[in-house]
Structure formats: C-alpha cells, structure tokens
ROLUMKOL-899564 format. One line per 4 residues: their letters; for each residue x, y, z of N, C-alpha, C, O. Coordinates in steps of 0.001 Angstrom, whole numbers, plus 500000, padded with zeros to 6 digits. Example, Ala and Ser with C-alpha at 12.3 -4.5 7.8 and 13.67 -1.06 7.14 Angstrom:
<rs>
as) 513190 494310 507800 512300 495500 507800 513200 496700 507800 514236 496681 508465 | 512850 497750 507080 513670 498940 507140 512900 500030 507870 513409 501138 508039;
</rs>
This chain:
<rs>
xxxx) 103724 864826 567571 102798 863799 567099 103602 862615 566597 104649 862791 565975 | 103120 861413 566863 103817 860212 566424 102894 859345 565585 101672 859390 565729 | 103496 858558 564710 102735 857659 563846 103194 856247 564130 104392 855967 564139 | 102243 855355 564364 102595 853991 564735 102134 853014 563672 101217 853298 562901;
xxxx) 102787 851851 563642 102447 850799 562699 101278 849976 563225 100830 850206 564348 | 100771 849022 562443 099552 848301 562831 099631 847598 564176 098588 847293 564754 | 100819 847329 564697 100915 846691 565997 100429 847619 567102 100083 847155 568188 | 100397 848901 566847 099941 849928 567785 100816 849983 569026 101108 848965 569653;
xxxx) 101227 851199 569364 102219 851401 570412 101679 851104 571807 102443 850739 572700 | 100397 851254 571999 099851 851033 573337 098381 850691 573223 097779 850822 572158 | 097805 850248 574339 096371 849937 574348 095567 851226 574228 096009 852288 574668 | 094406 851125 573641 093538 852292 573503 093141 852820 574865 092814 852055 575773;
xxxx) 093172 854142 574999 092630 854733 576218 091127 854491 576270 090466 854364 575239 | 090613 854430 577460 089176 854301 577630 088544 855665 577384 088932 856646 578019 | 087591 855740 576486 086952 857009 576177 085573 857053 576815 084994 856017 577143 | 085052 858270 576987 083808 858438 577725 082611 857893 576961 081670 857383 577568;
xxxx) 082636 857994 575665 081455 857552 574936 081728 857330 573463 082499 858063 572845 | 081087 856308 572904 081118 856102 571465 080101 857046 570859 078935 857053 571253 | 080548 857845 569898 079669 858870 569364 078798 858318 568236 079291 857696 567295 | 077493 858563 568354 076533 858141 567337 076698 856678 566951 076915 856372 565778;
xxxx) 076597 855760 567928 076727 854337 567584 075629 853909 566628 074467 854278 566794 | 076003 853134 565636 075036 852657 564651 075254 851173 564420 076336 850644 564675 | 074229 850517 563942 074324 849111 563571 074459 849034 562055 073530 848629 561356 | 075635 849432 561557 075847 849431 560115 075899 848016 559590 076494 847137 560214;
xxxx) 075284 847794 558457 075317 846489 557810 076444 846495 556793 076231 846839 555631 | 077655 846113 557227 078811 846165 556350 078772 845055 555306 079298 845218 554205 | 078160 843943 555643 078184 842797 554765 078646 841568 555524 078985 841643 556704 | 078655 840458 554849 079041 839183 555446 080495 838900 555090 080801 838542 553953;
xxxx) 081398 839061 556067 082819 838874 555803 083150 837431 555429 084173 837170 554796 | 082285 836495 555820 082561 835086 555494 082499 834842 553989 082998 833826 553506 | 081898 835757 553253 081803 835624 551796 083064 836120 551087 083242 835873 549895 | 083937 836817 551813 085172 837297 551211 086120 836126 550965 086138 835165 551735;
xxxx) 086894 836206 549906 087803 835125 549547 089200 835674 549265 089369 836844 548923 | 090180 834816 549415 091540 835118 549001 092130 836340 549673 092069 836491 550893 | 092713 837223 548844 093427 838393 549351 092504 839331 550118 092925 839951 551095 | 091234 839443 549679 090319 840327 550383 090035 839825 551786 089961 840625 552719;
xxxx) 089876 838529 551959 089623 837991 553293 090861 838163 554182 090743 838479 555366 | 092041 837952 553604 093263 838146 554376 093397 839605 554818 093790 839878 555952 | 093071 840540 553923 093129 841961 554253 092134 842290 555348 092472 842979 556310 | 090913 841804 555211 089893 842053 556234 090362 841542 557601 090279 842260 558597;
xxxx) 090850 840311 557641 091271 839718 558915 092436 840491 559528 092489 840671 560745 | 093362 840945 558701 094523 841669 559214 094111 843000 559824 094574 843363 560906 | 093240 843728 559131 092793 845018 559653 091855 844841 560846 091879 845641 561781 | 091037 843806 560814 090162 843520 561950 090997 843284 563205 090686 843812 564273;
xxxx) 092059 842490 563074 092907 842186 564215 093600 843450 564732 093677 843665 565942 | 094105 844289 563811 094769 845529 564223 093793 846457 564923 094134 847084 565926 | 092572 846546 564391 091575 847437 564992 091105 846918 566347 090825 847721 567237 | 091010 845607 566533 090631 845076 567838 091694 845436 568877 091364 845762 570017;
xxxx) 092964 845377 568485 094023 845769 569392 093971 847243 569733 094414 847656 570805 | 093424 848048 568812 093354 849485 569036 092103 849891 569796 092175 850675 570742 | 090949 849358 569382 089667 849828 569907 089029 848882 570924 088203 849298 571737 | 089421 847603 570872 088773 846593 571711 087259 846651 571536 086504 846587 572506;
xxxx) 086834 846772 570289 085419 846934 569962 085156 846191 568659 085616 846640 567609 | 084428 845059 568684 084216 844277 567462 083543 845054 566340 083853 844842 565167 | 082621 845956 566690 081935 846720 565652 082896 847665 564943 082870 847773 563717 | 083746 848350 565711 084734 849232 565104 085730 848418 564279 086143 848848 563202;
xxxx) 086115 847249 564779 087057 846409 564057 086466 845939 562731 087159 845901 561714 | 085188 845583 562748 084520 845178 561508 084490 846328 560519 084746 846143 559329 | 084173 847528 561021 084149 848694 560144 085496 848960 559527 085576 849327 558355 | 086571 848781 560294 087915 848990 559770 088256 847951 558708 088851 848277 557681;
xxxx) 087876 846692 558962 088142 845650 557987 087467 845912 556656 088072 845760 555595 | 086201 846310 556726 085474 846608 555488 086002 847878 554817 085958 847998 553593 | 086500 848825 555618 087083 850026 555015 088265 849636 554123 088417 850143 553012 | 089102 848720 554639 090222 848270 553833 089783 847590 552547 090390 847788 551494;
xxxx) 088724 846788 552633 088214 846114 551434 087707 847137 550419 087961 847002 549222 | 086986 848167 550896 086496 849208 549979 087642 849971 549336 087597 850288 548147 | 088669 850265 550126 089832 850954 549566 090493 850084 548503 090863 850571 547435 | 090639 848796 548803 091265 847878 547849 090466 847817 546551 091033 847659 545470;
xxxx) 089159 847943 546665 088302 847885 545481 088195 849236 544780 087525 849350 543754 | 088847 850257 545322 088798 851587 544719 087501 852314 544956 087112 853165 544155 | 086816 851994 546053 085496 852582 546320 085496 853536 547509 084430 853869 548026 | 086662 853980 547952 086669 854862 549110 087282 856214 548771 086580 857064 548221;
xxxx) 088544 856454 549067 089144 857761 548832 089933 857762 547539 090021 856745 546851 | 090511 858922 547210 091184 859083 545923 092616 858588 545905 092980 857648 546612 | 093435 859253 545064 094809 858809 544844 095686 859128 546053 095680 860252 546555 | 096444 858126 546517 097313 858319 547674 098354 859389 547386 098966 859398 546318;
xxxx) 098550 860283 548334 099562 861317 548211 099151 862485 547357 099907 863450 547246 | 097973 862439 546742 097533 863572 545922 097441 864812 546792 096950 864757 547920 | 097922 865943 546258 098052 867161 547050 097157 868252 546487 096890 868309 545287 | 096699 869121 547389 095868 870254 547005 096068 871370 548025 096438 871093 549166;
xxxx) 095833 872624 547641 095917 873701 548624 094841 873520 549695 093713 873130 549395 | 095205 873810 550951 094224 873744 552025 093097 874723 551739 093355 875918 551595 | 091845 874255 551650 090736 875181 551380 090578 876181 552528 090686 875785 553688 | 090327 877456 552248 090086 878419 553324 088870 877985 554139 087780 877873 553577;
xxxx) 089016 877738 555439 087903 877205 556216 086791 878206 556481 085660 877808 556761 | 087093 879509 556397 086071 880505 556739 085782 880467 558234 086632 880057 559025 | 084583 880894 558621 084198 880853 560032 084064 879403 560485 083490 878575 559777 | 084593 879103 561661 084565 877740 562179 084040 877721 563609 084008 878746 564290;
xxxx) 083634 876546 564044 083197 876303 565414 084206 875378 566078 084598 874367 565495 | 084627 875712 567286 085549 874860 568034 084748 873723 568665 083865 873962 569489 | 085058 872489 568277 084364 871318 568814 085032 870778 570073 084369 870179 570919 | 086323 870983 570200 087068 870452 571334 088533 870343 570970 089048 871154 570201;
xxxx) 089211 869338 571521 090632 869121 571277 090847 867784 570580 090291 866763 570985 | 091664 867800 569522 091975 866582 568780 093000 865765 569558 094127 866213 569767 | 092609 864572 569984 093480 863708 570772 094274 862763 569869 095492 862646 569996 | 093579 862100 568967 094238 861184 568040 093294 860850 566902 092093 861111 566972;
xxxx) 093857 860268 565851 093035 859796 564739 093708 858588 564105 094917 858399 564232 | 092919 857783 563430 093434 856570 562794 092927 856505 561357 091860 857023 561029 | 093720 855858 560514 093354 855789 559096 093973 854553 558454 094930 853976 558969 | 093410 854166 557332 093900 853034 556552 094667 853580 555360 094165 854426 554620;
xxxx) 095896 853087 555177 096737 853576 554086 097753 852501 553711 098002 851589 554500 | 098346 852594 552515 099378 851627 552139 100624 851795 552996 101044 852917 553280 | 101218 850666 553411 102468 850696 554149 103653 850729 553210 103474 850807 551995 | 104870 850671 553751 106072 850694 552909 106114 849557 551897 106705 849690 550826;
xxxx) 105480 848433 552244 105469 847284 551331 104296 847318 550363 104107 846391 549576 | 103495 848408 550422 102350 848531 549530 101080 847912 550071 100001 848125 549518 | 101195 847134 551163 100017 846516 551762 099250 847530 552600 099856 848353 553287 | 097920 847477 552548 097110 848375 553356 097280 848047 554836 097312 846879 555224;
xxxx) 097388 849084 555652 097591 848903 557082 096811 849972 557830 096379 850966 557248 | 096638 849752 559134 095964 850716 559994 097024 851529 560731 097898 850970 561392 | 096938 852844 560612 097883 853738 561267 097153 854609 562277 095960 854883 562142 | 097889 855035 563283 097329 855944 564273 098293 857107 564482 099503 856905 564582;
xxxx) 097764 858304 564546 098545 859484 564894 097961 860062 566163 096752 860277 566249 | 098809 860318 567158 098329 860818 568433 099204 861961 568921 100381 862054 568573 | 098614 862822 569726 099310 863973 570270 099644 863740 571736 098874 863129 572477 | 100804 864238 572137 101194 864136 573538 100301 865048 574377 099861 866092 573897;
xxxx) 100031 864662 575627 099206 865514 576499 099774 866924 576592 100972 867122 576793 | 098890 867887 576443 099291 869281 576488 099611 869878 575140 099792 871090 575026 | 099687 869032 574096 099985 869544 572750 098799 869401 571805 098914 869714 570620 | 097665 868935 572311 096517 868661 571448 095969 869968 570845 095693 870919 571577;
xxxx) 095812 870015 569519 095254 871214 568888 093726 871212 568961 093106 870166 569153 | 093138 872381 568806 091685 872471 568744 091170 871798 567471 091793 871887 566413 | 090044 871135 567587 089379 870525 566437 088261 871462 566011 087355 871751 566793 | 088323 871933 564781 087390 872936 564275 086497 872346 563196 086905 871443 562465;
xxxx) 085288 872858 563102 084342 872436 562064 084056 873613 561142 083655 874687 561591 | 084267 873397 559857 083953 874386 558828 082732 873919 558055 082811 873000 557240 | 081605 874558 558319 080400 874188 557578 080510 874607 556115 079932 873973 555232 | 081253 875672 555872 081426 876160 554505 081959 875065 553594 081478 874893 552474;
xxxx) 082959 874321 554075 083595 873292 553256 083340 871876 553755 083935 870922 553253 | 082449 871735 554752 082117 870413 555288 083384 869639 555648 083597 868520 555180 | 084212 870247 556477 085461 869589 556838 085816 869879 558291 085495 870937 558832 | 086488 868908 558906 087106 869073 560217 088559 869457 559993 089235 868851 559162;
xxxx) 089049 870450 560719 090425 870884 560554 091068 871101 561919 090389 871371 562910 | 092382 870977 561945 093169 871275 563136 094487 871865 562679 095012 871496 561628 | 095018 872782 563467 096259 873467 563138 097246 873305 564302 097325 874182 565162 | 098002 872191 564341 098867 871890 565486 099948 872929 565768 100422 873023 566900;
xxxx) 100345 873703 564771 101395 874688 564977 100850 876093 565240 101625 877041 565371 | 099540 876231 565318 098913 877532 565529 098333 877611 566931 097562 876741 567337 | 098695 878633 567659 098167 878815 569011 096827 879540 568941 096717 880610 568342 | 095827 878953 569551 094489 879540 569533 094402 880675 570554 094663 880460 571738;
xxxx) 094037 881882 570108 093914 882992 571061 092649 882857 571915 091755 882072 571599 | 092592 883614 572972 091411 883602 573836 090200 884127 573085 090307 885048 572275 | 089041 883530 573363 087797 883921 572699 087208 885157 573398 086256 885043 574170 | 087768 886307 573127 087365 887517 573844 086591 888511 572989 086029 889473 573512;
xxxx) 086557 888288 571685 085857 889238 570818 084354 888947 570825 083952 887788 570722 | 083530 889972 570944 082083 889733 570862 081692 889308 569458 082305 889738 568481 | 080675 888467 569354 080207 888035 568043 079483 889175 567345 078736 889923 567976 | 079703 889304 566062 079064 890348 565262 077722 889844 564742 077461 888641 564756;
xxxx) 076870 890763 564283 075591 890318 563706 075761 889319 562564 074899 888465 562354 | 076875 889422 561821 077103 888506 560710 077456 887100 561187 077457 886153 560400 | 077755 886968 562476 078144 885661 563014 077014 884991 563790 077259 884059 564556 | 075797 885449 563603 074665 884867 564330 074483 883396 563978 074178 882576 564844;
xxxx) 074670 883071 562705 074524 881665 562304 075579 880808 562989 075320 879667 563370 | 076782 881380 563141 077856 880666 563819 077514 880463 565296 077761 879395 565856 | 076948 881488 565916 076542 881378 567314 075468 880313 567478 075506 879522 568421 | 074515 880297 566561 073455 879291 566628 074021 877883 566510 073592 876972 567218;
xxxx) 074996 877706 565604 075578 876380 565421 076334 875949 566678 076260 874787 567079 | 077060 876880 567299 077772 876528 568532 076787 876174 569642 077007 875214 570380 | 075711 876936 569765 074709 876628 570794 074121 875239 570577 073884 874510 571540 | 073888 874872 569344 073355 873540 569042 074369 872465 569418 073996 871405 569920;
xxxx) 075646 872737 569175 076685 871759 569453 076947 871618 570947 076932 870510 571483 | 077190 872754 571623 077640 872728 573012 076507 872815 574021 076707 872536 575204 | 075308 873202 573563 074166 873384 574459 074422 874508 575468 073969 874441 576611 | 075145 875532 575037 075362 876727 575844 075850 877839 574921 076221 877587 573774;
xxxx) 075847 879055 575424 076277 880201 574626 077798 880232 574490 078495 879830 575422 | 078329 880690 573375 079783 880798 573224 080343 881932 574084 079652 882905 574384 | 081609 881784 574471 082266 882834 575239 082545 884055 574378 082558 885179 574880 | 082766 883848 573102 083099 884935 572189 083737 884357 570946 083534 883187 570622;
xxxx) 084503 885170 570252 085152 884726 569024 086600 885207 569011 087002 886034 569829 | 087365 884678 568077 088761 885073 567916 089144 884865 566459 088494 884109 565738 | 090186 885532 566041 090701 885404 564676 092027 884670 564728 092901 885015 565524 | 092184 883663 563889 093440 882920 563826 094028 883034 562420 093318 883279 561445;
xxxx) 095321 882851 562349 096008 882865 561062 096057 881438 560519 096747 880580 561070 | 095330 881195 559451 095296 879861 558847 096541 879676 557984 096820 880515 557127 | 097289 878603 558191 098515 878411 557400 098212 878244 555915 097249 877581 555530 | 099042 878852 555106 098944 878661 553661 099832 877480 553297 101059 877587 553280;
xxxx) 099208 876382 553013 099967 875158 552773 099162 874209 551900 097943 874329 551778 | 099868 873268 551300 099204 872174 550611 098997 871034 551600 099766 870870 552547 | 097958 870257 551370 097704 869071 552179 097603 867867 551246 097006 867941 550172 | 098195 866761 551678 098209 865537 550873 097342 864478 551527 097235 864425 552752;
xxxx) 096732 863644 550722 095888 862563 551224 096752 861499 551884 097559 860845 551222 | 096579 861327 553200 097325 860316 553947 096646 858957 553886 097318 857930 553786 | 095305 858944 553946 094617 857670 553958 093126 857831 554139 092609 858946 554201 | 092437 856702 554223 090994 856681 554449 090741 856777 555945 091139 855891 556701;
xxxx) 090078 857854 556379 089865 858098 557806 089065 856961 558423 088046 856544 557872 | 089528 856456 559573 088805 855404 560276 088142 855945 561536 086927 855826 561693 | 088924 856539 562438 088341 857084 563667 089003 858407 564028 090100 858725 563567 | 088307 859165 564862 088875 860356 565472 088468 860354 566944 087324 860048 567278;
xxxx) 089409 860697 567817 089141 860838 569247 089358 862299 569607 090407 862870 569309 | 088369 862897 570245 088500 864294 570647 087939 864478 572051 087121 863688 572522 | 088397 865536 572703 087931 865869 574040 087105 867146 573962 087530 868137 573367 | 085919 867113 574568 085007 868241 574448 084223 868424 575738 083967 867464 576465;
xxxx) 083846 869666 576011 082978 869964 577153 081550 870230 576687 080780 870889 577385 | 081195 869712 575499 079833 869886 574997 078831 869251 575963 079162 868319 576696 | 077626 869761 575951 076496 869236 576723 076668 869448 578228 075916 868874 579017 | 077636 870257 578636 077809 870549 580051 077647 872050 580277 077776 872842 579344;
xxxx) 077368 872431 581502 077236 873843 581842 078587 874475 582153 078696 875694 582284 | 079611 873639 582270 080947 874129 582596 081781 874193 581337 081902 873201 580619 | 082360 875350 581061 083207 875518 579889 084663 875355 580303 085007 875475 581479 | 085500 875081 579328 086922 874996 579606 087449 873583 579533 086707 872632 579287;
xxxx) 088759 873462 579754 089425 872177 579644 090427 872046 580779 091351 872856 580846 | 090298 871055 581693 089439 869882 581565 088084 869949 582247 087319 868997 582092 | 087706 871023 583012 086405 870977 583699 085249 870669 582743 085071 871348 581732 | 084483 869657 583069 083332 869306 582260 083650 868575 580976 082746 868312 580183;
xxxx) 084937 868232 580741 085335 867631 579467 085268 866105 579524 085473 865492 580572 | 084974 865511 578362 084993 864065 578191 085625 863751 576842 085681 864599 575952 | 086099 862512 576707 086617 862058 575421 085543 861288 574672 084755 860552 575266 | 085524 861472 573357 084580 860783 572481 085351 860190 571313 086322 860773 570831;
xxxx) 084905 859022 570864 085483 858403 569677 084405 858291 568609 083279 857877 568885 | 084761 858663 567397 083822 858605 566274 084454 857795 565158 085596 858050 564775 | 083717 856814 564630 084182 856080 563462 083519 856661 562224 082295 856765 562144 | 084348 857036 561263 083854 857690 560055 083115 856712 559150 083322 855500 559206;
xxxx) 082248 857276 558316 081601 856509 557269 082504 856416 556052 083723 856542 556164 | 081913 856198 554909 082683 855999 553688 083204 857319 553120 082607 858378 553307 | 084337 857222 552419 084884 858275 551559 085314 859536 552293 085305 860625 551720 | 085694 859389 553574 086282 860512 554309 087791 860325 554310 088290 859297 554767;
xxxx) 088513 861303 553805 089960 861217 553743 090632 862052 554815 090089 863062 555264 | 091832 861618 555225 092683 862406 556113 093759 863052 555257 094491 862364 554545 | 093854 864364 555326 094841 865120 554559 095730 865890 555529 095229 866520 556460 | 097047 865845 555320 097963 866556 556202 098980 867345 555377 099277 867008 554231;
xxxx) 099498 868395 555989 100559 869181 555370 101910 868570 555725 101981 867743 556634 | 102981 868950 555035 104314 868460 555403 104701 868973 556787 104183 869991 557246 | 105603 868273 557440 106099 868728 558730 105725 867793 559852 104833 866957 559708 | 106407 867933 560968 106169 867092 562144 106209 867974 563386 107301 868324 563834;
xxxx) 105083 868345 563956 103751 867961 563485 103366 868783 562255 103976 869820 561993 | 102377 868342 561511 101927 869124 560352 101297 870430 560811 100774 870526 561922 | 101351 871423 559953 100709 872692 560294 099206 872632 560093 098474 873463 560629 | 098735 871647 559317 097301 871519 559063 096920 870057 558907 097640 869282 558278;
xxxx) 095775 869680 559488 095178 868353 559344 093729 868567 558925 093013 869356 559543 | 093298 867876 557891 091941 868061 557375 091265 866702 557200 091865 865767 556670 | 090015 866600 557649 089158 865440 557404 088021 865917 556514 087284 866831 556886 | 087871 865313 555353 086833 865790 554429 086406 864668 553496 087196 863788 553154;
xxxx) 085125 864713 553086 084623 863759 552119 083372 863058 552599 082946 863231 553740 | 082791 862270 551722 081586 861521 552054 080453 862441 552473 080253 863504 551886 | 079715 862025 553493 078589 862806 554003 078907 863372 555383 078035 863452 556249 | 080161 863761 555577 080606 864285 556859 079809 865524 557254 079602 866429 556445;
xxxx) 079363 865549 558512 078576 866674 559003 078691 866734 560523 079129 865772 561155 | 078300 867860 561104 078270 868030 562538 076876 868467 562928 076374 869479 562439 | 076245 867700 563815 074887 867970 564282 074912 868017 565809 075936 867704 566416 | 073794 868406 566444 073760 868420 567903 074152 867087 568541 074697 867066 569645;
xxxx) 073880 865982 567857 074237 864661 568393 075726 864389 568322 076211 863467 568977 | 076476 865178 567534 077910 864972 567396 078317 864931 565928 077577 865378 565052 | 079514 864382 565672 079990 864212 564311 079233 863050 563680 079095 861993 564294 | 078748 863236 562471 077976 862196 561790 078487 862056 560360 079238 862893 559861;
x) 078054 860963 559712 078369 860713 558306 077081 860419 557572 077099 860176 556366;
</rs>
C-alpha cells in the first residue's frame, strides 16, 4: 500500500458507479474568508484532480473546513485497541481510500492510500460496532462452512446486501493491535459483485466509490501495510442501497 501527497500520483480510475449520490447542501463557499477559503480552495483543487467530480470536490473542501473548526473527528494520532468486530459481512474488496489529515507542515491535506492489484483485502462490515474493517495482512479462507442457526441474521444481512444467498461462512483470526486515527475519511473505493447473480472476483464485479458523511474517521494499525484498517463514526451504516451515512 502506498500513501500519496495532495498532488496525487495518478488520475482517478473510472469507477462503475457513484454510490448513493446525494445533493448535500454543504453551504456557500463564497462566504468563507481568509484561511478557511484558502483551505477550501486547496482541498477542492486536490479533490478535483483525484475524483474529477465537482460535488465530491466540494464535499472534500467542506470536510477540511469542518476539521479546521473542530467539528469532525477527534485528536490526530489518538490510539485505541481495535474493537472486536464479531460476525461480519464481506462487502467486496478494498481498492483505495482517501482522507483529510494534517501534513508534515501542519496544514490539512488530502491523502490517498491504494492497494496494488492482487493485494486488495476484503472489506468487511461489522454491524455490532458500526464499522468497516479490512485486514491487509490476513488471508481470507474459503467460505465453506455452513451457516449456523445463530447466524441467520448475518445471512439475512448478506442477502439484503448482495441480493443472493451466501456461499457459506469462515473464521478468520482478527489481529490484536491498536489503531490510530489517521484522518477524516473522505472516500472509499471498493469492488463488489453485489446485485449480480454471479459470485466471485472478477466475474460480475464492479467498482463503486462512496463519499463519507461527517465524523467518520480512518484508523490504521502500525506497519506497511497495516494489519488493520477501520472506518468508524458518524451515522455510518450499510443498507441494501450500499454504504450510507
């Protein structure tokens, strides 16, 4: 996994669909003055280079303003033990994610972390803790175990998400690690075969990009790649329509 500065290493890949597009009323940026307007313009420009989407760029600019005002995520670098995710649903594969965080000079910047093809970890949803998690250093075993009666709710949630029955279940070893707040989550790109009759990767798979709402943080463990990545906060949820806030 690599981390790039606001100039962004390459143009954004074309994704199959913007997930849950909304007409959010962020506010009138023309009313911003001084340092806040400069911050908005800088992040807007970086996000346009990344997403080529004015709405996403506006959302990124306002995210930076909210962070500057102390209205988004908590203390930078604050660490906590990774919460036990419990039973999870596999949503697809984590391709990349972007977030707003202070740079080496203390100025807020837009960062992107992306995985090389073939190394993308599964993106999991934990309803227990309302968080998205990925474990880049953990190999996901084949889903060969039959679901137990206690996992009926999990089966129902997967059917709602994928619009088909799950192949089965598997047990993974969740790393015991602390995760630190990297920044305010801006977007996540994942590949999924949801809503298709064909399971597997890549048959039936498409890429989706989701822009987070307010107060969702990106937390990572030490290491390159980290053993754990967590997205949590705000009104994060997963519904049949996709990831929502």
